[in-house]
C-alpha positions as a printed NumPy array, in Angstrom:
array([[  0.   ,   0.   ,   0.   ],
       [  2.847,   2.395,  -0.82 ],
       [  2.473,   5.761,  -2.554],
       [ -1.078,   6.416,  -1.407],
       [ -2.106,   9.83 ,  -2.693],
       [ -5.878,   9.717,  -2.182],
       [ -8.078,   7.788,   0.232],
       [-11.772,   7.677,   1.071],
       [-12.444,   7.164,   4.79 ],
       [-15.638,   5.427,   5.93 ],
       [-16.879,   6.235,   9.422],
       [-19.79 ,   4.62 ,  11.232],
       [-22.462,   7.036,  12.363],
       [-23.088,   4.835,  15.384],
       [-19.398,   4.909,  16.321],
       [-19.462,   8.729,  16.401],
       [-22.416,   8.871,  18.793],
       [-22.524,   8.795,  22.573],
       [-24.599,   6.05 ,  24.166],
       [-26.663,   8.661,  25.983],
       [-27.305,  10.528,  22.724],
       [-25.586,  13.258,  20.763],
       [-22.125,  13.182,  19.24 ],
       [-18.827,  12.138,  20.781],
       [-17.014,  15.422,  20.102],
       [-13.766,  14.222,  21.668],
       [-13.613,  11.255,  19.284],
       [-14.525,  13.385,  16.255],
       [-11.849,  15.957,  17.178],
       [ -9.319,  13.126,  17.426],
       [-10.341,  11.87 ,  13.972],
       [-10.07 ,  15.424,  12.624],
       [ -6.541,  15.816,  13.966],
       [ -5.483,  12.502,  12.436],
       [ -6.986,  13.511,   9.085],
       [ -5.186,  16.867,   9.33 ],
       [ -1.886,  15.024,   9.782],
       [ -2.561,  13.061,   6.589],
       [ -3.729,  16.09 ,   4.585],
       [ -0.724,  18.132,   5.707],
       [  1.506,  15.407,   4.232],
       [ -0.192,  15.817,   0.852],
       [ -2.763,  13.007,   0.805],
       [ -6.299,  13.78 ,  -0.405],
       [ -8.968,  12.607,   2.038],
       [-12.644,  12.057,   1.274],
       [-15.085,  11.039,   4.003],
       [-18.285,   8.979,   3.944],
       [-20.337,   8.619,   7.133],
       [-23.125,   6.139,   7.782],
       [-26.446,   7.221,   9.261],
       [-27.003,   4.462,  11.809],
       [-26.963,   6.799,  14.815],
       [-30.152,   8.383,  13.458],
       [-31.866,   5.728,  11.403],
       [-31.87 ,   2.062,  10.538],
       [-34.664,   1.84 ,   7.973],
       [-34.562,  -1.923,   7.507],
       [-35.686,  -2.453,  11.095],
       [-39.145,  -1.003,  10.407],
       [-41.482,  -2.969,   8.147],
       [-44.201,  -0.316,   8.285],
       [-42.319,   2.088,   6.023],
       [-41.817,   1.678,   2.291],
       [-38.21 ,   0.675,   1.569],
       [-37.628,   3.601,  -0.786],
       [-38.828,   6.103,   1.821],
       [-36.829,   4.418,   4.556],
       [-33.667,   4.646,   2.462],
       [-34.358,   8.306,   1.725],
       [-34.517,   9.008,   5.465],
       [-31.175,   7.209,   5.78 ],
       [-29.667,   9.416,   3.07 ],
       [-30.742,  12.52 ,   4.99 ],
       [-29.243,  11.065,   8.173],
       [-25.841,  10.803,   6.478],
       [-26.102,  14.443,   5.414],
       [-26.799,  15.576,   8.989],
       [-23.761,  13.604,  10.161],
       [-21.533,  15.103,   7.475],
       [-22.64 ,  18.664,   8.277],
       [-21.851,  18.148,  11.97 ],
       [-18.566,  16.323,  11.519],
       [-17.334,  18.738,   8.843],
       [-17.899,  21.62 ,  11.279],
       [-15.839,  19.842,  13.944],
       [-13.137,  19.299,  11.314],
       [-13.191,  23.035,  10.542],
       [-12.817,  23.856,  14.234],
       [ -9.579,  21.824,  14.141],
       [ -8.158,  23.865,  11.25 ],
       [ -9.265,  21.837,   8.23 ],
       [-10.989,  23.158,   5.123],
       [-14.054,  21.116,   4.162],
       [-16.878,  20.855,   1.678],
       [-19.89 ,  18.56 ,   1.43 ],
       [-21.084,  17.027,  -1.837],
       [-24.401,  15.243,  -2.313],
       [-25.896,  13.376,  -5.31 ],
       [-29.042,  15.544,  -5.101],
       [-29.686,  19.219,  -4.357],
       [-29.936,  20.263,  -0.691],
       [-30.339,  23.987,  -1.105],
       [-27.295,  25.91 ,   0.111],
       [-26.323,  23.271,   2.692],
       [-24.271,  21.173,   0.247],
       [-22.999,  21.26 ,  -3.315],
       [-24.065,  18.857,  -6.041],
       [-21.539,  16.065,  -6.61 ],
       [-19.436,  15.934,  -9.73 ],
       [-16.014,  14.427, -10.242],
       [-14.635,  17.746, -11.467],
       [-15.944,  19.61 ,  -8.428],
       [-14.54 ,  17.019,  -6.023],
       [-11.132,  17.154,  -7.726],
       [-11.163,  20.96 ,  -7.561],
       [-11.755,  20.797,  -3.806],
       [ -9.002,  18.214,  -3.361],
       [ -6.603,  20.481,  -5.265],
       [ -7.379,  23.193,  -2.7  ],
       [ -6.432,  20.881,   0.168],
       [-10.001,  20.381,   1.336],
       [-11.44 ,  17.324,   3.041],
       [-14.436,  16.377,   0.892],
       [-17.471,  14.795,   2.573],
       [-19.61 ,  12.616,   0.312],
       [-23.077,  12.602,   1.885],
       [-26.425,  11.207,   0.765],
       [-25.113,   7.823,  -0.369],
       [-25.614,   7.126,  -4.071],
       [-28.831,   9.159,  -4.079],
       [-30.841,   6.032,  -4.848],
       [-32.67 ,   3.533,  -2.628],
       [-31.469,  -0.063,  -2.216],
       [-27.807,   1.029,  -2.136],
       [-25.954,   1.297,   1.162],
       [-23.252,   3.749,   2.209],
       [-20.841,   0.837,   1.602],
       [-21.803,   0.957,  -2.059],
       [-21.665,   4.759,  -1.946],
       [-18.088,   4.834,  -0.694],
       [-16.888,   2.293,  -3.258],
       [-18.62 ,   4.215,  -6.042],
       [-16.95 ,   7.49 ,  -5.016],
       [-13.568,   5.809,  -4.563],
       [-13.723,   4.33 ,  -8.068],
       [-14.992,   7.54 ,  -9.685],
       [-12.28 ,   9.631,  -8.04 ],
       [ -9.402,   7.212,  -8.648],
       [ -8.694,   6.73 ,  -4.96 ],
       [ -5.782,   4.492,  -4.032],
       [ -7.606,   2.802,  -1.155],
       [-10.695,   2.809,   1.019],
       [-10.104,   3.112,   4.779],
       [-12.799,   1.374,   6.826],
       [-12.758,   2.463,  10.472],
       [-14.676,  -0.198,  12.386],
       [-15.629,  -1.083,  15.945],
       [-13.267,  -4.095,  15.734],
       [ -9.618,  -4.03 ,  14.685],
       [ -9.814,  -5.899,  11.393],
       [-11.399,  -8.849,   9.61 ],
       [-11.866, -12.185,  11.401],
       [-12.919, -15.592,  10.128],
       [-15.846, -15.465,  12.574],
       [-17.329, -12.959,  15.004],
       [-14.714, -12.377,  17.752],
       [-17.46 , -11.24 ,  20.139],
       [-19.035, -14.704,  19.88 ],
       [-15.997, -16.871,  19.154],
       [-12.928, -16.178,  21.338],
       [-10.911, -18.428,  18.993],
       [-11.702, -16.254,  15.954],
       [ -8.678, -15.763,  13.7  ],
       [ -7.764, -12.29 ,  12.465],
       [ -6.477, -11.842,   8.928],
       [ -3.496,  -9.564,   8.302],
       [ -4.262,  -9.716,   4.582],
       [ -7.085, -11.32 ,   2.642],
       [ -8.138, -11.113,  -0.99 ],
       [-11.444,  -9.495,  -1.952],
       [-12.312, -12.766,  -3.747],
       [-12.014, -14.626,  -0.447],
       [-14.11 , -11.984,   1.325],
       [-16.856, -12.529,  -1.255],
       [-16.591, -16.332,  -1.29 ],
       [-16.685, -16.611,   2.529],
       [-19.336, -13.891,   2.846],
       [-17.358, -12.253,   5.626],
       [-19.599,  -9.187,   5.595],
       [-16.843,  -6.566,   5.732],
       [-18.922,  -4.471,   3.365],
       [-22.139,  -5.528,   1.678],
       [-22.055,  -7.848,  -1.327],
       [-22.77 ,  -5.175,  -3.947],
       [-19.867,  -3.07 ,  -2.666],
       [-17.57 ,  -6.116,  -2.416],
       [-18.199,  -7.099,  -6.038],
       [-17.569,  -3.502,  -7.161],
       [-14.217,  -3.544,  -5.328],
       [-13.358,  -6.87 ,  -6.938],
       [-14.266,  -5.774, -10.471],
       [-12.552,  -2.374, -10.184],
       [ -9.54 ,  -3.485,  -8.131],
       [-10.161,  -1.14 ,  -5.215],
       [ -8.207,  -2.237,  -2.102],
       [ -9.515,  -1.831,   1.438],
       [ -7.805,  -1.234,   4.766],
       [ -9.944,  -2.303,   7.718],
       [ -8.978,  -1.236,  11.237],
       [-10.294,  -0.281,  14.665],
       [-11.424,   3.308,  15.01 ],
       [-10.662,   3.409,  18.725],
       [ -7.029,   2.335,  18.339],
       [ -4.728,   5.283,  18.987],
       [ -3.698,   7.04 ,  15.741],
       [ -5.266,   4.216,  13.716],
       [ -6.042,   6.424,  10.693],
       [ -2.523,   7.872,  10.572],
       [ -1.027,   4.407,  11.143],
       [ -2.934,   3.042,   8.147],
       [ -0.812,   5.251,   5.902],
       [  2.49 ,   5.214,   7.783],
       [  3.547,   1.573,   7.798],
       [  2.331,   0.932,  11.361],
       [ -0.943,  -0.621,  10.276],
       [ -2.443,  -3.194,  12.661],
       [ -5.665,  -3.998,  10.812],
       [ -6.467,  -6.103,   7.759],
       [ -5.531,  -5.26 ,   4.173],
       [ -8.011,  -6.509,   1.573],
       [ -6.029,  -7.121,  -1.621],
       [ -7.398,  -7.044,  -5.166],
       [ -4.588,  -8.654,  -7.211]])
């Protein structure tokens, strides 16, 4: 994973929230400072945030799937607005792009616009998923990474990598240092959803999966001190 010039970072909305409600500002400030370290070294950073702290549409059968997914898209936009403001408070320049118009709150996504912001040293937040129902933020991040010629996707998770079974259930679960995307798909390891996994496989987009709560985990992913799992695409 040498010579990484552009990455897209995926954050869990649930991981950024406090159990008692609201956002974990201390954690978000820590993430912002790590991202600033990377940006200051010349790496472009895009950010995608899930909406799970606000909404999990699939858990409610009373709502039409399309409408439920639209609520989820709006949840990701709220998260990006909040987190981008915390990033700004830590000295970063940011902008938020969405696949549909949101008035003056965001700008409409285009590859040219995103590249222009990257050239200005901005952290670019990609909110609103793909803009279509039935596609998760996993698919959204892979789509943006492919479109923008990213070198890797960074997946900050609650656990420190990919295991052959759930380490919370199986204390003997084995952690992978590296694993191919083909193996992830074949074993249905659920790192990202199947649509996103196949897109990574077909477009040769590598992943780096690591624990968000590990100290300096985002910086370590790009500095040779990586302790997570690299998903290869060769």
